[in-house]
C-alpha positions as CSV (number, residue, x, y, z in Angstrom):
1,M,9.8,-19.3,-60.6
2,A,9.2,-21.8,-57.9
3,G,13.0,-23.0,-58.1
4,R,14.1,-19.2,-57.6
5,F,11.8,-18.7,-54.5
6,S,13.1,-22.0,-52.9
7,Q,16.7,-20.5,-53.4
8,F,15.6,-17.3,-52.1
9,D,14.0,-19.0,-48.9
10,D,17.4,-20.3,-47.8
11,W,18.8,-16.8,-47.4
12,P,18.9,-15.2,-43.9
13,T,16.0,-13.1,-43.1
14,G,18.1,-10.1,-42.5
15,T,19.5,-10.2,-46.0
16,K,16.0,-10.6,-47.6
17,L,14.7,-7.6,-45.7
18,L,17.8,-5.4,-46.4
19,L,17.8,-6.1,-50.2
20,I,14.1,-5.3,-50.9
21,L,14.0,-2.2,-48.5
22,S,17.2,-0.8,-50.0
23,A,15.5,-0.8,-53.4
24,A,12.2,0.6,-51.9
25,L,13.7,3.4,-49.9
26,L,15.6,5.4,-52.8
27,P,12.8,7.9,-53.4
28,L,12.6,8.9,-49.8
29,G,15.2,11.8,-50.4
30,L,12.7,13.8,-52.3
31,A,10.0,13.5,-49.6
32,L,12.2,14.3,-46.4
33,A,12.6,18.4,-47.7
34,W,8.9,18.7,-47.8
35,A,8.5,17.0,-44.3
36,A,11.2,18.9,-42.6
37,R,9.4,22.1,-41.9
38,V,6.5,20.4,-40.2
39,S,8.6,18.1,-38.2
40,I,10.7,20.9,-36.8
41,D,7.6,22.7,-35.6
42,E,6.3,19.6,-34.0
43,A,9.7,19.0,-32.4
44,N,10.0,22.5,-30.9
45,V,6.5,22.0,-29.3
46,A,7.7,18.6,-27.8
47,N,11.0,20.0,-26.6
48,R,9.0,22.8,-24.9
49,A,6.8,20.2,-23.3
50,A,9.9,18.4,-22.1
51,A,11.3,21.5,-20.5
52,E,8.1,22.1,-18.7
53,E,8.0,18.4,-17.5
54,Q,11.6,18.8,-16.2
55,G,10.5,21.5,-14.0
56,R,7.4,19.6,-12.9
57,T,9.7,16.5,-12.0
58,A,11.8,18.8,-9.9
59,A,8.8,20.0,-7.9
60,R,7.5,16.2,-7.7
61,A,11.1,15.3,-6.3
62,I,10.9,18.0,-3.6
63,E,7.3,17.2,-2.5
64,S,8.2,13.4,-2.5
65,L,11.3,14.1,-0.3
66,I,9.2,16.2,2.0
67,A,6.5,13.6,2.1
68,R,8.9,10.8,2.8
69,N,10.7,12.5,5.6
70,A,7.4,13.8,7.1
71,L,5.9,10.2,7.0
72,A,8.8,8.7,8.5
73,L,8.9,11.3,11.4
74,R,5.1,10.7,12.1
75,I,5.5,7.1,12.3
76,A,8.6,7.3,14.6
77,S,7.0,10.1,16.8
78,N,3.7,8.3,17.2
79,G,5.6,5.1,18.2
80,A,8.0,7.2,20.5
81,F,5.1,8.6,22.5
82,R,3.7,5.3,23.1
83,Q,6.8,3.6,24.0
84,N,8.5,6.8,26.2
85,P,6.3,9.7,26.4
86,N,8.9,11.6,28.8
87,D,11.7,11.2,26.2
88,P,10.2,10.5,22.9
89,C,13.2,12.0,20.9
90,S,15.5,9.0,21.6
91,E,12.9,6.6,20.7
92,A,12.1,8.3,17.5
93,A,15.8,8.7,16.6
94,R,16.3,5.0,17.0
95,S,13.3,4.2,14.6
96,L,14.4,7.0,12.1
97,A,18.0,5.4,12.0
98,L,16.6,2.3,10.5
99,T,15.0,4.1,7.5
100,P,17.4,5.0,4.8
101,A,17.8,8.4,3.2
102,I,15.6,10.0,5.9
103,A,16.9,13.2,7.9
104,N,17.5,12.7,11.4
105,R,17.0,16.1,12.8
106,F,13.7,17.0,14.5
107,V,11.9,18.8,17.4
108,V,9.3,17.2,19.4
109,R,6.8,19.5,21.0
110,G,3.8,19.1,23.4
111,P,0.0,19.9,22.4
112,D,0.7,23.5,23.5
113,A,3.7,23.9,21.1
114,S,6.1,23.7,24.1
115,V,9.5,22.1,23.2
116,I,9.8,18.6,24.9
117,C,13.1,17.5,23.2
118,T,15.2,17.6,20.2
119,H,17.5,15.5,18.2
120,G,20.2,16.4,15.8
121,D,21.7,19.7,14.9
122,I,18.4,21.7,14.9
123,R,17.4,24.7,16.9
124,P,13.7,24.9,17.7
125,Q,12.1,28.0,16.0
126,L,9.8,30.4,17.9
127,N,6.9,29.2,15.9
128,D,3.8,28.5,18.0
129,T,1.8,27.1,15.0
130,L,-0.5,24.3,16.6
131,V,-1.1,21.3,14.1
132,A,-3.8,18.9,14.9
133,P,-3.1,15.0,14.8
134,G,-3.0,13.6,11.2
135,D,-2.4,17.2,9.9
136,I,0.8,18.7,8.5
137,R,2.1,22.2,8.0
138,L,5.1,23.3,5.7
139,W,6.9,26.6,5.6
140,V,10.2,27.8,4.5
141,S,12.7,28.9,7.4
142,P,15.3,31.3,6.0
143,P,18.0,31.1,5.1
144,L,18.6,27.6,4.3
145,R,15.8,25.0,5.0
146,V,12.1,24.0,4.8
147,D,10.5,23.1,7.9
148,F,7.4,20.5,8.2
149,R,5.3,19.9,11.3
150,M,3.0,17.1,11.8
151,G,0.2,16.6,14.6
152,V,1.0,13.2,16.3
153,I,-0.7,11.5,19.1
154,G,0.6,13.2,22.2
155,G,1.9,16.4,20.6
156,M,3.5,17.6,17.6
157,A,7.0,16.8,15.5
158,T,8.8,19.4,13.6
159,G,11.6,18.3,11.1
160,E,13.9,20.1,8.4
161,L,15.4,19.6,5.1
162,G,18.2,21.7,4.2
163,V,19.0,23.3,1.1
164,E,21.7,20.5,0.2
165,E,19.4,17.8,0.7
166,L,16.8,19.3,-1.5
167,R,19.4,20.3,-4.3
168,A,20.6,16.8,-4.2
169,E,17.1,15.5,-4.8
170,V,16.3,17.7,-7.3
171,K,19.4,17.0,-9.4
172,E,18.9,13.4,-9.1
173,A,15.4,13.8,-10.5
174,A,16.0,16.2,-13.4
175,D,18.6,18.1,-15.2
176,H,19.0,21.2,-17.4
177,L,17.6,23.1,-14.3
178,Y,19.0,26.7,-14.1
179,Q,17.1,28.1,-11.3
180,V,14.7,26.3,-8.6
181,T,13.2,28.1,-5.6
182,V,10.7,27.1,-3.0
183,S,8.2,29.9,-1.4
184,D,5.7,29.8,1.1
185,G,4.3,33.3,0.2
186,M,6.3,35.1,2.7
187,S,9.9,33.6,2.4
188,T,11.7,32.2,-0.5
189,L,14.5,29.5,-0.4
190,T,16.9,29.3,-3.4
191,I,18.0,25.7,-4.2
192,I,19.7,26.1,-7.6
193,D,20.7,29.2,-9.2
194,E,23.0,28.7,-12.1
195,P,24.1,31.4,-14.6
196,R,22.2,31.0,-18.1
197,P,24.6,30.8,-21.1
198,E,24.3,33.8,-23.4
199,Q,23.8,31.7,-26.8
200,R,21.2,32.7,-29.5
201,N,19.8,29.2,-30.1
202,R,19.1,28.7,-26.4
203,Q,15.5,29.5,-24.9
204,F,14.5,29.0,-21.1
205,L,11.1,28.3,-19.6
206,G,9.9,29.4,-16.3
207,R,7.1,27.5,-14.5
208,S,5.6,27.5,-11.1
209,F,4.1,24.6,-9.5
210,E,2.1,24.0,-6.2
211,I,3.2,21.4,-3.5
212,G,2.0,20.2,-0.2
213,G,-1.5,21.0,-0.9
214,G,-0.9,24.5,-2.1
215,Q,1.3,25.5,1.0
216,L,4.4,25.7,-0.8
217,R,5.1,26.9,-4.5
218,V,8.2,25.7,-6.4
219,Y,9.5,27.9,-9.3
220,T,11.7,26.6,-11.9
221,I,13.6,27.8,-14.9
222,T,14.6,25.1,-17.5
223,Q,16.3,25.1,-20.9
224,V,14.3,24.3,-23.9
225,R,16.3,22.3,-26.5
226,R,16.2,23.6,-29.8
227,T,16.1,21.1,-32.6
228,T,18.1,21.5,-35.9
229,V,17.4,20.2,-39.2
230,F,19.8,17.5,-39.0
231,D,18.0,16.4,-35.7
232,Q,14.7,16.3,-37.6
233,L,16.2,14.3,-40.6
234,A,17.4,11.8,-38.3
235,M,14.2,11.6,-36.5
236,L,11.9,11.6,-39.4
237,L,13.8,9.0,-41.5
238,P,12.7,5.8,-39.7
239,L,8.9,6.9,-39.8
240,L,9.2,7.7,-43.7
241,M,11.0,4.4,-44.2
242,W,8.4,2.5,-42.5
243,V,5.4,4.2,-44.1
244,F,6.8,4.1,-47.8
245,A,8.3,0.5,-47.3
246,A,5.3,-1.1,-45.5
247,L,3.5,-1.5,-49.0
248,L,6.4,-3.3,-50.7
249,S,7.5,-5.3,-47.6
250,W,3.9,-6.5,-46.9
251,W,4.2,-9.8,-49.0
252,L,7.6,-10.6,-47.6
253,V,6.7,-10.2,-44.0
254,K,3.4,-12.1,-44.4
255,R,5.1,-15.0,-45.9
256,L,8.2,-15.1,-43.6
257,L,6.6,-14.2,-40.4
258,I,2.9,-13.6,-40.3
259,R,1.8,-17.1,-41.7
260,P,4.3,-19.1,-39.6
261,L,3.4,-17.2,-36.6
262,D,-0.3,-17.5,-37.0
263,R,0.3,-21.4,-37.4
264,L,2.3,-21.4,-34.3
265,K,-0.4,-19.4,-32.4
266,R,-3.1,-21.7,-33.4
267,A,-1.2,-24.8,-32.1
268,V,-0.4,-22.8,-28.8
269,I,-4.2,-21.9,-28.5
270,A,-5.2,-25.5,-29.0
271,Y,-3.0,-26.7,-26.3
272,Q,-4.5,-27.4,-23.1
273,P,-2.4,-27.7,-19.9
274,G,-2.2,-31.1,-18.3
275,S,-3.9,-33.1,-21.0
276,E,-0.8,-33.8,-23.5
277,R,2.3,-32.4,-24.8
278,L,2.3,-29.3,-26.9
279,Q,2.1,-30.3,-30.6
280,L,3.7,-27.7,-32.8
281,P,2.9,-27.8,-36.7
282,E,5.6,-29.3,-38.8
283,Q,5.9,-26.5,-41.3
284,L,6.8,-23.3,-39.6
285,G,8.1,-21.7,-42.9
286,P,12.0,-21.1,-44.2
287,T,12.7,-18.7,-41.4
288,A,15.1,-20.3,-38.9
289,E,14.1,-17.9,-36.1
290,I,10.6,-19.2,-36.3
291,R,11.7,-22.8,-35.9
292,E,13.8,-21.7,-33.0
293,L,10.8,-20.0,-31.4
294,G,8.5,-23.1,-31.7
295,S,11.3,-25.2,-29.9
296,A,11.7,-22.6,-27.3
297,F,7.8,-22.7,-26.8
298,E,7.9,-26.5,-26.2
299,R,10.9,-26.2,-23.6
300,A,9.0,-23.2,-21.9
301,V,5.7,-25.3,-21.7
302,D,7.6,-28.3,-20.2
303,R,9.2,-26.0,-17.5
304,I,6.1,-24.3,-16.6
305,E,4.2,-27.7,-16.1
306,Q,7.0,-29.0,-14.0
307,S,7.0,-25.8,-12.0
308,E,3.1,-25.8,-11.4
309,R,3.4,-29.4,-10.2
310,Q,6.0,-28.6,-7.8
311,M,3.9,-25.4,-6.6
312,A,0.8,-27.6,-6.2
313,E,2.6,-29.9,-4.1
314,A,4.2,-27.2,-2.0
315,L,0.9,-25.3,-1.6
316,E,-0.8,-28.6,-0.5
317,G,2.0,-29.1,2.1
318,Q,1.5,-25.4,3.3
319,R,-2.2,-26.0,3.7
320,R,-1.8,-29.1,5.7
321,L,0.6,-27.5,7.9
322,V,-1.6,-24.4,8.6
323,R,-4.6,-26.5,9.1
324,E,-2.4,-28.6,11.9
325,V,-1.1,-25.4,13.6
326,H,-4.8,-23.9,14.0
327,H,-6.1,-27.4,15.1
328,R,-3.3,-27.7,17.7
329,V,-4.0,-24.1,19.1
330,K,-7.6,-24.7,19.1
331,N,-7.1,-28.1,21.1
332,N,-4.5,-26.4,23.5
333,L,-7.2,-23.5,24.2
334,Q,-9.6,-26.0,24.9
335,V,-7.5,-28.0,27.2
336,V,-6.8,-24.8,29.1
337,A,-10.5,-24.0,29.4
338,S,-11.3,-27.5,30.6
339,L,-8.5,-27.2,33.4
340,L,-9.8,-23.9,34.4
341,N,-13.2,-25.4,34.8
342,I,-11.9,-28.3,36.7
343,H,-10.1,-26.1,39.2
344,G,-13.1,-23.5,39.4
345,R,-15.4,-26.6,40.6
346,S,-12.8,-27.5,43.4
347,A,-12.3,-23.8,44.5
348,T,-13.3,-23.2,48.3
349,T,-14.3,-19.7,48.0
350,P,-17.2,-18.0,45.7
351,E,-14.5,-15.4,44.7
352,A,-12.0,-18.1,43.4
353,R,-14.7,-19.7,41.6
354,A,-15.8,-16.5,39.9
355,A,-12.2,-15.9,39.1
356,Y,-11.6,-19.3,37.3
357,A,-15.0,-18.6,35.4
358,A,-14.0,-15.3,34.3
359,I,-10.6,-16.5,33.1
360,G,-12.3,-19.5,31.4
361,R,-14.6,-17.2,29.5
362,R,-11.6,-15.3,28.0
363,V,-10.0,-18.5,27.1
364,D,-13.2,-19.6,25.5
365,A,-13.4,-16.3,23.8
366,L,-10.0,-16.8,22.2
367,S,-10.7,-20.4,21.3
368,V,-13.8,-19.1,19.5
369,V,-11.7,-16.8,17.4
370,H,-9.5,-19.9,16.4
371,R,-12.2,-22.0,15.6
372,N,-13.6,-19.6,13.1
373,H,-10.2,-18.5,11.7
374,F,-9.6,-22.5,11.1
375,A,-13.1,-22.6,9.3
376,E,-12.0,-19.7,7.0
377,V,-8.4,-20.4,6.4
378,E,-9.0,-22.5,3.2
379,E,-10.5,-19.4,1.5
380,S,-8.2,-16.8,3.0
381,R,-11.3,-14.5,3.5
382,G,-10.4,-13.4,7.0
383,I,-12.7,-14.4,10.2
384,A,-16.5,-14.3,9.8
385,L,-18.0,-12.1,12.6
386,R,-21.5,-13.3,12.3
387,P,-20.8,-16.9,13.6
388,L,-18.2,-15.9,15.9
389,L,-20.4,-13.4,17.6
390,V,-23.3,-16.2,17.7
391,E,-21.1,-18.9,19.2
392,L,-19.4,-16.4,21.6
393,A,-22.8,-15.2,22.9
394,A,-23.8,-18.9,23.6
395,T,-20.6,-19.6,25.3
396,L,-20.9,-16.7,27.6
397,R,-24.4,-17.8,28.7
398,A,-23.3,-21.5,29.1
399,S,-20.3,-20.6,31.3
400,G,-22.0,-18.2,33.5
401,P,-23.4,-18.9,36.9
402,D,-26.9,-20.4,37.2
403,Q,-28.6,-17.0,37.9
404,V,-27.4,-15.3,34.7
405,R,-27.8,-18.2,32.1
406,A,-31.4,-16.9,31.6
407,T,-29.9,-13.6,30.5
408,P,-31.2,-13.1,26.9
409,I,-28.6,-12.1,24.4
410,Q,-30.0,-10.7,21.2
411,L,-27.7,-10.2,18.0
412,D,-28.3,-8.1,15.1
413,V,-25.0,-8.6,13.1
414,D,-24.2,-7.9,9.2
415,P,-22.1,-10.8,7.4
416,L,-18.8,-9.3,7.6
417,H,-15.2,-10.4,7.8
418,T,-12.1,-9.1,9.6
419,T,-8.6,-10.0,10.4
420,Q,-7.4,-12.3,13.0
421,D,-5.9,-9.6,15.3
422,A,-9.1,-7.4,15.1
423,A,-11.2,-10.5,15.8
424,V,-9.2,-11.3,19.0
425,A,-9.8,-7.8,20.3
426,T,-13.4,-7.9,19.2
427,A,-13.8,-11.1,21.1
428,F,-12.4,-9.8,24.3
429,F,-14.5,-6.7,23.9
430,V,-17.9,-8.5,23.6
431,T,-16.8,-10.9,26.5
432,E,-15.9,-8.0,29.0
433,V,-19.0,-6.0,28.3
434,V,-21.4,-8.8,28.2
435,E,-19.8,-10.5,31.4
436,F,-20.0,-7.1,33.1
437,A,-23.7,-6.9,32.1
438,M,-24.7,-10.5,33.0
439,L,-23.0,-10.3,36.4
440,G,-24.1,-6.9,37.5
441,K,-27.9,-7.3,36.7
442,P,-28.6,-10.9,35.8
443,G,-31.7,-11.4,33.7
444,E,-31.5,-8.0,32.0
445,A,-31.5,-8.4,28.1
446,V,-28.1,-7.6,26.3
447,E,-28.3,-6.4,22.6
448,I,-25.4,-7.0,20.3
449,E,-25.3,-4.9,16.9
450,L,-22.9,-4.9,14.1
451,R,-23.2,-2.5,11.2
452,R,-21.1,-1.5,8.3
453,V,-20.3,2.2,8.3
454,S,-17.9,2.4,5.5
455,E,-16.0,0.4,2.8
456,L,-13.3,-0.7,5.5
457,A,-15.1,-0.2,8.9
458,A,-18.2,-1.5,10.9
459,R,-19.7,-0.1,14.2
460,L,-20.1,-2.6,17.1
461,T,-22.7,-1.6,19.7
462,I,-23.4,-3.4,22.9
463,S,-26.5,-2.1,24.9
464,S,-28.4,-3.1,28.1
465,N,-29.9,-1.7,31.1
466,A,-27.4,-3.4,33.1
467,L,-24.6,-1.2,31.7
468,M,-26.1,1.9,33.2
469,A,-24.0,3.3,36.1
470,D,-25.9,3.2,39.5
471,G,-24.9,6.3,41.5
472,E,-21.2,6.8,42.3
473,E,-18.6,4.7,40.3
474,D,-17.0,1.9,42.3
475,A,-13.6,0.3,41.7
476,E,-15.1,-2.5,39.7
477,R,-16.7,-0.3,37.3
478,T,-13.5,1.8,37.0
479,Q,-11.4,-1.3,36.2
480,F,-14.0,-2.4,33.7
481,G,-13.6,1.1,31.9
482,R,-10.0,0.7,31.9
483,I,-10.0,-2.9,30.2
484,I,-12.5,-1.9,27.4
485,G,-10.8,1.3,26.7
486,G,-7.5,-0.5,26.3
487,L,-9.4,-3.0,23.9
488,A,-10.8,0.0,22.0
489,R,-7.4,1.3,21.5
490,Q,-6.2,-2.0,20.4
491,L,-8.7,-1.9,17.6
492,R,-7.6,1.7,16.8
493,S,-11.0,3.1,17.6
494,P,-12.5,5.8,20.0
495,L,-14.7,4.2,22.8
496,D,-18.2,5.7,22.3
497,E,-19.9,5.3,25.7
498,K,-23.5,6.3,26.3
499,I,-26.2,5.5,28.8
500,G,-26.4,1.9,28.8
501,R,-24.4,1.4,25.5
502,F,-20.8,1.0,24.4
503,S,-19.6,1.3,20.8
504,V,-16.4,0.7,19.0
505,D,-15.4,0.7,15.2
506,I,-13.8,-2.4,13.9
507,P,-11.7,-2.9,10.6
508,V,-13.4,-5.0,8.2
509,F,-12.9,-6.3,4.5
510,P,-14.6,-4.6,1.7
511,E,-17.4,-6.1,0.1
């Protein structure tokens, strides 16, 4: 008995499985007739669900095409209004030309829906719908297009998608579609309308789907595939073979595959990277594929260990380079601050000394940001705002004239982190506001408060009696308002100005 099994072990694994399964699967023919009826009903339900999914896929494809074009036009229009508000179309067209598979036909309107300019083969429609910035409106423009209008900073942008573009997108996403229409409740655009074949075994399914937040409705008619008895037999045969053959093939699979794989698994689990080489068990069974798999494990572990060593060396080099770059930037900023301090002491007029001191305080603010970024670079958590604001407040008091050094600066700051770009704008904003308060009314207390208001935003508030306007606004306060307004825009936040208080929102990392 043992000799026969030893000879059987030398046969290829495929031959062993074929011989045993062939003998086991003979009775399956009797069971197929009983299972055919049930399988046909289940397959028809699945085919109907597949036909409905075809329609849903077509609706998603239309919605995705509109969303891609609307997003690209919104980004391009916002950038165009900032770059060239007098002729935003040319600027937006250049931006859209860099985006693949995006329509380049649009109309740019002012906040009152008046046409500013157009681009591409498009005629402005007599549509005075006003759309707020960040909002979007969709509608069907007969006979051959869908229009979308977004509110952007400075006005509105309207784009269009022709029926050919919509048809190409739908056909690429789904097949077996005989009719696809888009309606906004008043007008309907036909994208696909093909004749349906007159055959007895064909069925069709009509479904309606809402897109664009309910602004448009897509109606589709798809073909429901009818399964035949032969289809069901081909589909059920592997399942029935597996169920019936599993009991007879269990011993074979366990002896040829499960046990050797289990021994191989234990060896791999016991392996500790970096301690020693992977040691595989000597007996992995008669299956040649399992033995080859063990050898492949050994080669893969060797390559992984070598790759990890190379990655660790490269990462350490990158860390040293980043530390050196930030260290040099910090030193250069300190040198610039020192030179400004030296020139300020040698200035002959109070105005020149004040100008040198003001520039030096802004260089110090930027240096503070780099010092804090250098401290956090190893953990990649961003810049901690609490130590940054504490150090910045101390630097502002120390660098001011003698009469303002006694100005108390009170801080109430949550432990938050932000990006380097936001930290630079925040440091400049605090420098401008605190300096204006200290120089305007020396001795008046200044309060700095930072509180988280959402998962990704915090509110920075600076308040002081020195910030309250005295009578008519002079040129210095007007210039101050322009500067902090520009810094607020750099933070992408509205400037909240109240009596004796200025507030902006800062992007922060989640908890």
